[in-house]
C-alpha positions in Angstrom: -2.7 6.0 -0.4 -0.4 5.7 2.5 1.1 3.1 4.9 3.4 3.4 7.9 5.9 0.5 7.6 7.8 2.1 4.6 8.5 5.4 6.4 12.1 6.4 7.2 12.8 5.8 10.9 10.2 3.0 11.3 11.5 -0.6 11.7 9.5 -2.3 14.4 5.8 -3.1 15.2 5.9 -0.9 18.3 6.2 2.2 16.1 3.1 1.3 14.1 0.8 -0.3 16.7 -1.8 2.0 18.2 -1.3 2.6 21.9 2.3 1.3 22.0 4.9 3.6 23.6 6.7 4.3 20.3 3.5 4.7 18.3 3.3 8.5 18.7 6.9 8.8 17.3 5.8 6.7 14.4 2.7 8.8 13.7 4.9 12.0 13.5 7.3 10.4 11.1 4.4 9.1 9.0 2.5 12.4 8.9 5.6 14.3 7.8 6.4 12.0 4.9 2.8 12.4 3.7 3.2 16.2 4.0 6.3 15.9 1.8 4.3 14.0 -0.9 1.5 16.6 -0.7 4.0 19.5 -1.2 5.6 17.7 -4.1 2.2 16.9 -5.7 1.3 20.6 -5.4 4.5 21.7 -7.0 4.0 19.1 -9.8 0.6 20.7 -10.7 -1.9 18.8 -8.6 -5.0 20.9 -7.8 -6.9 18.4 -5.6 -5.1 16.0 -3.2 -6.8 13.4 -1.1 -4.8 11.4 1.4 -6.2 8.0 2.3 -4.8 6.5 5.5 -4.4 2.8 4.8 -2.5 1.7 7.9 -4.3 -0.7 10.2 -2.8 0.2 13.6 -5.5 -1.7 15.7 -8.7 -0.6 17.4 -9.7 3.0 16.8 -6.3 3.8 15.4 -6.8 1.7 12.4 -6.8 3.9 9.3 -6.5 6.8 11.7 -2.8 7.2 12.3 -2.2 10.6 10.8 -1.9 13.6 13.2 -4.6 16.0 12.0 -3.0 19.3 13.2 0.2 18.5 11.5 -1.2 17.8 8.0 -0.5 20.1 5.1 -3.6 22.4 4.8 -3.8 21.9 1.0 -4.9 18.3 1.2 -8.0 16.5 2.5 -7.7 13.2 4.2 -9.8 10.1 4.7 -9.6 8.5 8.2 -10.9 5.3 9.8 -12.5 3.9 6.6 -12.0 0.3 5.7 -8.9 -0.2 3.5 -9.6 -0.1 -0.2 -13.3 0.7 0.2 -13.3 4.4 -0.2 -14.1 4.9 -3.9 -15.4 8.4 -4.3 -12.1 9.8 -5.4 -11.9 7.3 -8.2 -15.5 7.5 -9.2 -15.3 11.3 -9.4 -12.2 11.3 -11.6 -8.6 10.8 -10.4 -5.5 11.4 -12.6 -2.9 9.5 -10.6 -2.2 7.7 -7.3 1.0 8.1 -5.2 1.7 5.2 -2.8 3.7 6.5 0.1 5.3 4.5 3.0 4.8 1.1 1.3 6.4 -2.2 2.5 7.4 -5.4 0.7 5.2 -8.5 0.5 5.5 -11.4 2.9 8.7 -13.4 2.7 10.9 -10.7 1.3 14.4 -11.2 2.9 15.4 -7.5 2.8 11.8 -6.2 3.3 11.5 -4.1 6.4 8.5 -5.4 8.4 7.5 -7.3 5.3 4.0 -8.8 5.3 0.9 -9.2 3.1 -2.1 -7.7 5.0 -1.4 -7.9 8.7 -4.9 -8.9 9.7 -4.7 -12.1 7.7 -1.0 -12.7 7.1 -1.2 -14.4 3.7 2.0 -16.3 3.0 1.5 -15.6 -0.7 -1.0 -13.8 -2.8 -1.3 -14.0 -6.6 -3.3 -12.1 -9.1 -3.2 -14.5 -12.0 0.5 -15.3 -12.3 1.6 -12.1 -10.5 2.9 -12.6 -7.0 1.9 -9.4 -5.2 1.8 -7.7 -1.9 -0.2 -4.7 -0.6 1.4 -2.5 -3.3 -0.1 -4.8 -5.9 -3.5 -4.7 -4.2 -3.5 -0.9 -4.2 -2.4 -0.8 -7.8 -5.2 -3.2 -8.8 -7.8 -1.1 -6.9 -6.7 2.0 -8.8 -6.5 0.0 -12.0 -10.2 -0.9 -11.8 -10.9 2.8 -12.3 -8.2 3.4 -14.9 -5.9 5.2 -12.5 -2.2 4.7 -12.8 0.4 4.6 -10.0 2.8 7.5 -10.5 5.0 7.0 -7.5 5.9 4.4 -4.8 8.0 5.2 -1.7 9.3 2.9 1.0 12.3 0.6 1.4 14.5 -0.6 -1.5 12.6 -4.0 -1.5 9.2 -2.6 -2.1 10.5 -0.2 -4.8 12.0 -3.2 -6.5 8.8 -5.1 -6.1 6.7 -2.3 -7.5 8.9 -1.8 -10.5 8.8 -5.5 -11.4 5.0 -5.4 -11.3 4.3 -2.0 -12.8 7.3 -1.5 -15.1 10.7 0.2 -15.2 9.0 3.5 -16.0 7.6 3.7 -12.5 9.2 6.5 -10.3 10.2 5.2 -6.9 11.9 6.7 -3.8 13.7 4.4 -1.4 14.2 5.9 2.0 15.8 2.9 3.6 17.5 -0.4 2.9 16.5 -3.5 4.8 19.2 -5.3 6.6 16.7 -7.8 8.1 13.0 -7.8 8.7 13.4 -5.5 11.7 16.5 -3.4 10.9 17.5 -1.0 8.2 20.1 1.4 7.0 18.0 4.6 6.6 18.0 8.0 5.1 17.5 10.6 7.9 13.9 11.8 7.9 14.6 15.4 6.8 16.5 14.2 3.7 14.0 11.4 3.1 11.1 13.9 3.1 12.9 16.1 0.5 13.5 13.0 -1.7 9.8 12.2 -1.5 8.8 15.8 -2.2 11.1 15.9 -5.2 9.9 12.5 -6.4 6.2 13.5 -6.2 6.9 16.8 -8.0 8.8 15.1 -10.8 6.3 12.3 -11.2 3.4 14.7 -11.8 5.2 17.5 -13.6 6.5 14.9 -16.1 3.3 12.9 -16.2 4.3 9.8 -18.0 3.3 7.0 -15.5 3.0 3.4 -16.4 -0.3 2.1 -17.7 -2.8 1.3 -14.9 -2.4 -2.1 -13.5 -5.4 -4.2 -14.5 -5.1 -7.9 -13.8 -6.3 -10.2 -16.6 -10.0 -11.0 -17.0 -11.5 -13.5 -16.2 -9.6 -13.2 -13.0 -8.1 -15.8 -10.7 -6.9 -14.7 -7.3 -4.9 -17.3 -5.3 -3.9 -17.1 -1.7 -1.6 -19.4 0.3 -2.2 -19.2 4.0 0.3 -20.0 6.8 -1.5 -22.8 8.6 -4.1 -25.4 7.5 -6.8 -24.1 9.9 -6.9 -20.8 8.1 -8.5 -22.2 5.0 -11.7 -22.9 7.0 -12.5 -19.2 6.8 -13.0 -19.5 3.1 -15.2 -22.6 2.9 -18.7 -22.1 1.5 -18.0 -18.6 -0.1 -19.5 -18.1 -3.5 -16.9 -18.2 -6.2 -14.2 -19.4 -3.8 -12.7 -22.9 -3.8 -10.2 -24.6 -1.4 -7.7 -26.0 -3.8 -5.1 -27.4 -1.4 -4.1 -27.8 2.2 -2.9 -24.2 2.3 -4.3 -22.7 -0.9 -7.6 -21.1 -1.9 -8.8 -19.6 -5.2 -11.3 -17.0 -6.1 -12.6 -16.8 -9.7 -14.7 -14.2 -11.3 -15.3 -12.3 -14.6 -13.1 -9.4 -13.3 -10.6 -8.7 -10.6 -12.8 -6.6 -8.4 -15.5 -9.3 -8.1 -12.9 -11.9 -7.4 -11.3 -9.6 -4.7 -14.7 -8.9 -3.1 -15.2 -12.6 -2.7 -12.1 -12.7 -0.6 -11.9 -9.4 1.1 -14.6 -8.2 3.6 -16.4 -4.9 3.3 -16.7 -4.4 7.1 
C-alpha cells in the first residue's frame, strides 16, 4: 500500500497534486520507490506482489499516480479504486503488507506534509486510546484480515509514529528528515531506493513482523475536526454521535464496522 508524501524528493503539494507542473516529477519519484520495494520483496521470497496506489491526487489522478510503463513487471497494481476498499488480496490470503511512501499524522512538527486524510483533514483521529494517522488506518485495515505490517517507509516522523503504534520490532526505512512541514533533509533518490529495496528484502527474508494491528473490540473511533461546521457531516449517521463542538464518535462491535460508519464507500 503506497502513498506519495513520504517519498524522497517530495516536500510540497505541487509534487503530489494531479495536473500541477511538478506532479510528473513526483510521479516518477513515487513509481521508482515502489519499484525498489517490489525488487526487495522479490529478493526476500515474495511470489505474488500487488501494489495498491493509495494516493488521492485529485480528479482522475486519485489512486492513479503510478506511471504504468515504469512499473516493475513482476508486480500487479490496483489503480483508481477507493482507498482501503480493495479487499480481494486480503480475502484470498496475504502474508504481509509493506507501507511505502507514508507520511506522519496531522500536527506532527517534523512531519513532512503531515496530515490525516487530505479530503477531510481530521485534526486528530483515535482508535480507542491510540492516536493514529493514515499509517494506523492502513494497519487496522490489514489487521482485520490478520495481515501484519512488515515494513514502513517515509520520513523519520512517520517511522517513529509507526514504531510507537506497531512495536519496536517493526522494520522502517527513513528516506528524509523533516525540517518543517514543507522542507526536509533528504537521502538522494538513488540511495533511498536502495535502502527501501534492502529493507523490503530483509523484512520478508527474516519474516518476524509485529503482530497484526487489531484495535480493541467493541471499538470506539473518535475524530476531532478542525472547525465546528465539519461536525454537521456526521449528524444522523447510525452508530455515530456528536460528542463535542469538534468531536464525533463511532461505536460498533468491531473496528471495521465502526470505520464504515465514518468512512464512505464511494
